[in-house]
C-alpha positions in Angstrom: -12.0 -31.1 9.0 -8.5 -32.7 8.8 -6.9 -34.6 11.7 -3.4 -35.0 10.4 -2.2 -31.8 8.7 -3.0 -28.2 8.0 -5.1 -27.8 4.9 -4.9 -24.8 2.6 -7.5 -22.7 0.8 -7.9 -19.1 -0.4 -10.7 -16.5 -0.1 -12.2 -16.4 -3.6 -10.9 -14.0 -6.2 -7.7 -15.0 -8.1 -5.9 -13.0 -10.8 -7.8 -12.7 -14.1 -6.2 -12.8 -17.6 -5.7 -9.5 -19.5 -8.3 -10.6 -22.1 -10.9 -11.3 -19.5 -10.2 -8.0 -17.7 -10.8 -6.2 -21.0 -14.1 -7.9 -21.6 -15.2 -7.4 -17.9 -14.6 -3.7 -18.2 -16.5 -3.5 -21.5 -19.5 -5.3 -20.0 -19.4 -3.1 -16.9 -19.4 0.0 -19.0 -22.4 -1.2 -21.0 -20.4 -1.8 -24.2 -21.4 -4.7 -26.6 -19.4 -7.9 -26.1 -19.6 -11.0 -28.4 -21.2 -13.6 -26.2 -19.3 -16.5 -27.7 -16.0 -14.7 -27.2 -17.1 -13.9 -23.6 -18.0 -17.5 -22.8 -14.8 -18.9 -24.2 -12.7 -16.3 -22.5 -14.3 -17.2 -19.1 -13.8 -20.9 -19.7 -10.2 -20.4 -20.6 -9.6 -18.2 -17.6 -11.3 -20.6 -15.2 -9.4 -23.5 -16.6 -6.2 -21.5 -16.0 -6.9 -20.8 -12.4 -8.0 -24.3 -11.6 -4.7 -25.6 -13.1 -2.6 -23.1 -11.2 -4.3 -24.0 -7.9 -3.4 -27.6 -8.6 0.2 -26.5 -9.5 0.7 -24.8 -6.1 -1.0 -27.8 -4.3 -3.9 -25.9 -2.7 -6.3 -28.2 -1.0 -9.7 -26.5 -1.2 -10.3 -24.5 -4.4 -12.8 -22.5 -6.4 -13.1 -20.8 -9.8 -11.3 -17.7 -8.8 -14.5 -15.6 -9.3 -13.4 -15.2 -13.0 -16.7 -14.1 -14.6 -17.5 -11.5 -11.8 -16.5 -7.9 -12.0 -15.9 -8.0 -8.2 -16.8 -10.0 -5.1 -19.7 -7.7 -4.3 -20.5 -5.4 -7.3 -21.6 -8.4 -9.4 -24.9 -8.5 -7.4 -26.0 -5.4 -9.3 -26.1 -7.6 -12.4 -28.1 -10.3 -10.7 -30.8 -8.3 -9.0 -33.7 -6.3 -10.4 -34.5 -2.7 -9.3 -31.0 -1.2 -10.1 -31.0 2.4 -11.3 -28.3 4.9 -11.7 -25.2 5.4 -9.5 -24.6 7.8 -6.7 -21.5 9.1 -5.0 -20.2 6.8 -2.3 -19.2 8.3 1.0 -15.5 8.0 1.9 -14.6 5.5 4.6 -13.7 7.1 7.9 -10.0 6.1 8.0 -9.5 7.5 4.5 -11.4 10.7 5.3 -8.6 11.4 7.8 -6.1 11.2 4.9 -7.9 12.8 1.9 -4.8 13.4 -0.2 -3.9 9.7 0.1 -7.4 8.7 -0.7 -7.4 10.8 -3.8 -4.2 9.2 -5.0 -5.1 5.6 -4.2 -8.7 5.3 -5.3 -8.9 6.9 -8.7 -7.1 4.2 -10.7 -8.2 2.6 -14.0 -11.0 0.0 -13.6 -14.0 0.0 -11.4 -14.9 3.4 -10.0 -15.1 2.7 -6.3 -16.3 6.3 -5.7 -19.8 5.4 -7.0 -22.5 3.0 -5.9 -25.4 1.5 -7.8 -28.8 2.8 -6.6 -31.9 0.6 -6.0 -34.9 2.4 -7.3 -37.4 -0.4 -7.6 -38.4 -3.8 -6.2 -35.4 -6.2 -5.7 -35.7 -9.7 -7.1 -33.2 -12.3 -8.1 -32.6 -12.3 -11.9 -29.2 -13.9 -11.9 -30.0 -17.6 -12.2 -28.8 -18.0 -15.7 -25.4 -16.3 -15.0 -25.0 -18.2 -11.7 -25.8 -21.6 -13.3 -23.3 -20.9 -16.2 -20.6 -20.0 -13.7 -21.2 -23.1 -11.6 -21.5 -25.4 -14.5 -18.3 -24.1 -16.1 -16.3 -24.7 -12.9 -17.5 -28.3 -12.3 -17.3 -29.3 -16.0 -13.7 -28.2 -16.0 -13.0 -30.0 -12.7 -14.4 -33.2 -14.1 -12.5 -32.9 -17.4 -9.2 -32.3 -15.6 -9.5 -35.2 -13.2 -8.0 -33.1 -10.4 -7.5 -34.5 -6.9 -8.4 -31.6 -4.6 -9.6 -32.1 -1.0 -12.6 -29.9 -1.5 -14.3 -27.1 -3.5 -16.1 -23.9 -2.6 -17.9 -21.1 -4.4 -18.5 -17.6 -3.1 -21.4 -15.3 -2.9 -22.0 -11.8 -1.4 -23.7 -11.9 2.0 -27.0 -10.0 2.3 -25.2 -7.4 4.4 -22.4 -6.6 2.0 -24.8 -6.7 -1.0 -27.0 -4.1 0.8 -23.9 -2.0 1.6 -22.8 -2.2 -2.0 -26.1 -0.7 -3.2 -27.8 2.5 -2.2 -31.3 2.1 -1.0 -33.5 4.6 -2.7 -36.7 2.6 -2.6 -37.3 0.7 0.7 -38.5 2.4 3.9 -35.7 1.2 6.1 -32.3 -0.5 6.1 -33.8 -3.5 7.9 -36.5 -4.0 5.2 -33.9 -3.5 2.4 -31.5 -6.0 4.0 -34.3 -8.6 4.4 -35.4 -8.2 0.7 -31.8 -8.5 -0.6 -31.3 -11.6 1.6 -34.5 -13.2 0.3 -33.4 -12.5 -3.3 -29.9 -13.9 -2.9 -31.2 -17.0 -1.1 -31.7 -18.5 -4.6 -28.1 -18.1 -5.5 -26.9 -19.5 -2.2 -29.0 -22.6 -2.7 -27.8 -23.1 -6.3 -24.3 -23.3 -5.0 -25.2 -25.5 -2.1 -26.9 -28.0 -4.4 -23.6 -28.8 -6.0 -22.2 -30.2 -2.8 -19.5 -27.5 -2.7 -19.0 -25.4 0.4 -20.7 -22.0 0.1 -18.5 -19.1 1.2 -20.5 -16.0 2.0 -18.3 -12.8 1.8 -19.4 -10.7 4.7 -16.9 -7.9 5.3 -19.9 -5.8 6.5 -19.8 -7.7 9.8 -16.6 -5.8 10.6 -16.8 -2.7 8.4 -20.3 -1.6 8.9 -18.9 1.3 11.1 -16.4 2.4 8.4 -18.6 5.0 6.8 -19.8 8.0 8.9 -19.5 6.2 12.2 -16.7 8.5 13.4 -15.8 8.3 17.1 -19.0 6.9 18.4 -18.7 3.9 20.8 -18.7 0.4 19.3 -21.8 -0.4 21.4 -23.8 1.7 18.8 -22.5 -0.5 16.1 -23.4 -3.9 17.6 -27.2 -3.8 16.9 -26.4 -3.3 13.2 -24.0 -6.2 13.1 -26.6 -8.4 14.9 -29.1 -7.4 12.3 -26.7 -8.5 9.5 -25.9 -11.8 11.2 -29.7 -12.5 11.5 -30.2 -11.7 7.9 -27.4 -14.0 6.8 -28.8 -16.8 9.0 -32.3 -16.4 7.6 -31.1 -16.4 4.0 -29.1 -19.7 4.6 -31.5 -21.5 7.0 -32.0 -24.3 4.5 -28.3 -25.0 4.0 -26.5 -27.3 6.5 -24.1 -25.4 8.8 -21.2 -27.7 7.9 -21.6 -26.7 4.2 -21.3 -23.0 4.9 -18.3 -20.8 5.7 -18.2 -17.0 6.2 -15.3 -14.7 5.3 -15.2 -11.3 7.1 -12.5 -8.7 7.2 -11.9 -5.0 7.8 -11.9 -4.2 4.0 -9.4 -5.3 1.5 -7.9 -2.0 0.6 -4.5 -0.4 1.3 -5.5 2.3 3.8 -4.5 3.3 7.3 -7.2 1.2 9.0 -6.6 3.0 12.2 -10.4 3.2 12.8 -11.0 -0.5 12.4 -13.2 -1.9 15.2 -11.5 -4.5 17.5 -12.3 -8.1 16.9 -12.8 -8.8 20.6 -15.8 -6.4 20.7 -17.6 -8.1 17.8 -16.6 -11.8 18.0 -19.4 -12.8 20.4 -21.9 -11.6 17.8 -20.1 -13.4 15.0 -20.4 -16.6 17.0 -24.2 -16.4 16.5 -23.7 -17.2 12.8 -25.1 -20.6 11.8 -22.0 -21.8 9.9 -19.3 -24.4 10.0 -16.3 -22.2 9.3 -15.0 -18.6 9.8 -12.4 -16.9 7.7 -10.8 -13.8 9.2 -7.7 -11.7 8.7 -4.7 -12.6 10.9 -1.8 -11.5 8.7 -2.2 -7.8 8.1 -0.2 -5.5 10.4 -3.2 -3.9 12.0 -4.7 -7.2 13.2 -1.9 -9.8 13.7 -2.2 -9.6 17.5 -5.9 -10.6 17.5 -5.2 -14.3 17.4 -5.4 -13.9 21.2 -9.1 -13.3 20.9 -9.7 -17.0 20.2 -8.1 -17.9 23.5 -10.4 -15.6 25.4 -13.4 -16.4 23.2 -13.2 -20.1 22.3 -14.3 -21.2 18.9 -17.8 -22.7 18.8 -18.0 -26.5 18.7 -17.7 -28.0 15.2 -16.4 -24.7 13.7 -13.3 -24.6 11.5 -11.2 -21.4 11.7 -9.7 -20.2 8.5 -7.1 -17.6 9.6 -5.5 -15.3 7.0 -1.7 -16.0 7.2 -0.8 -14.3 3.9 -1.1 -10.5 3.5 -2.9 -9.5 0.2 -2.0 -5.8 0.4 1.8 -6.1 -0.2 4.0 -7.7 -2.8 6.4 -9.0 -0.2 6.4 -12.9 -0.4 6.2 -14.3 3.1 8.8 -16.8 4.2 7.3 -20.2 4.9 8.6 -20.0 8.5 6.7 -16.7 8.9 3.5 -18.4 7.6 4.1 -21.3 9.9 4.5 -19.0 12.9 1.2 -17.3 12.1 -0.6 -20.7 11.8 1.0 -22.0 14.9 0.0 -19.1 17.2 -3.6 -19.2 16.0 -3.7 -23.0 16.3 -2.3 -22.7 19.8 -4.9 -20.1 20.8 -7.7 -22.4 19.4 -6.0 -25.3 21.2 -6.6 -27.8 18.3 -4.7 -27.6 15.1 -7.1 -30.0 13.4 -9.6 -27.1 13.3 -7.4 -24.8 11.3 -7.4 -24.3 7.5 -4.7 -21.8 6.3 -5.6 -19.1 3.8 -4.7 -15.6 2.7 -6.3 -12.6 4.5 -8.7 -11.9 1.6 -9.0 -12.3 -2.2 -6.2 -11.3 -4.6 -8.3 -9.5 -7.2 -11.5 -8.7 -5.3 -12.2 -5.7 -7.6 -11.2 -6.9 -11.1 -8.1 -5.1 -12.4 -7.4 -3.2 -9.1 -5.3 -5.9 -7.4 -2.7 -4.6 -4.9 -0.5 -7.7 -5.5 0.9 -8.4 -9.0 -0.7 -11.6 -10.5 2.6 -13.4 -10.7 3.5 -12.5 -7.1 0.0 -13.6 -5.9 0.7 -17.1 -7.1 4.1 -17.0 -5.5 2.4 -16.0 -2.2 0.1 -19.0 -2.5 3.1 -21.3 -2.9 4.5 -19.8 0.3 1.1 -20.5 2.0 1.3 -24.2 1.0 5.0 -24.4 2.1 4.3 -22.7 5.4 1.3 -25.0 6.1 3.7 -28.0 5.6 6.1 -26.5 8.1 3.3 -25.8 10.6 2.1 -29.4 10.1 5.5 -30.7 11.2 5.4 -28.5 14.3 1.8 -29.1 15.3 1.2 -32.8 14.5 
């Protein structure tokens, strides 16, 4: 936690190179890829995103999730028991606008209308891939002699991993969630062993009610969210709270979002997380007003808040003064600017090749983030 300025970070995925995108798609489609070419392409892409993060002066950085096909789908390559794919149900807000959904979600790249199915016992088989990803990042950091304030690496939370997969094997969602969390615990601890902050991506905490929930009251949703919080806590119980941050959001897709559940209803449950930092959207037009929630529900002691102050669903580059305004109103609600780290709402390429923001503009937006944080620092400190 800083005491004299607003630090900056981002939420995990950063633009990938065209060559890497091509190889990722081949691997995802089951086509043969030369392993030496794959490894070198990942190294080159990771080196590029590290340098670009340095160029825009971000403080807390990662590897941009370069070798992963997405922030969540990658788990299907690191867990056993995966079978065929099944049709994924449409999210409730998109079901209200089927023509828009048809136009928006049938682009080239990952087919988001399908989900991998679990047809056998789930165990963690991703240690080799995880270690290679981790080692590549830290070897490049050491070689480049960068001067960042900190590092983080991401992983899918038990809840979002379970939501990404279709359970065709276990007797209940609760059992499935527990097994997935136990399997991914190994990955979480591999990351924590490096000393980097572990960021668990957990949009499930706010989007669990997006599919088939309809107009039912939010009270019906809360027990499921509590279950996901407990599963996350269980899977990370051996990692110090201060080394763990959680990102949650209402889904990083350009849709109407008119059925999103209000933050105020769910924030008390999120406060049961055993973590040191919470990343949450505060820039997108559906949720900009919810900074007030942190005034009514004070942040737990020793937590850092990582508000999204850059929208990742539009190619408009925010003015630094706009970014500073967003930071200032959240910091004022929290009543302590030293507990704020500024970030975008979500990742810029969460599903490889399906980014809503053009790669060049994504980096320009991150420049605006850093500039806006400097303006906010002058105001708040």
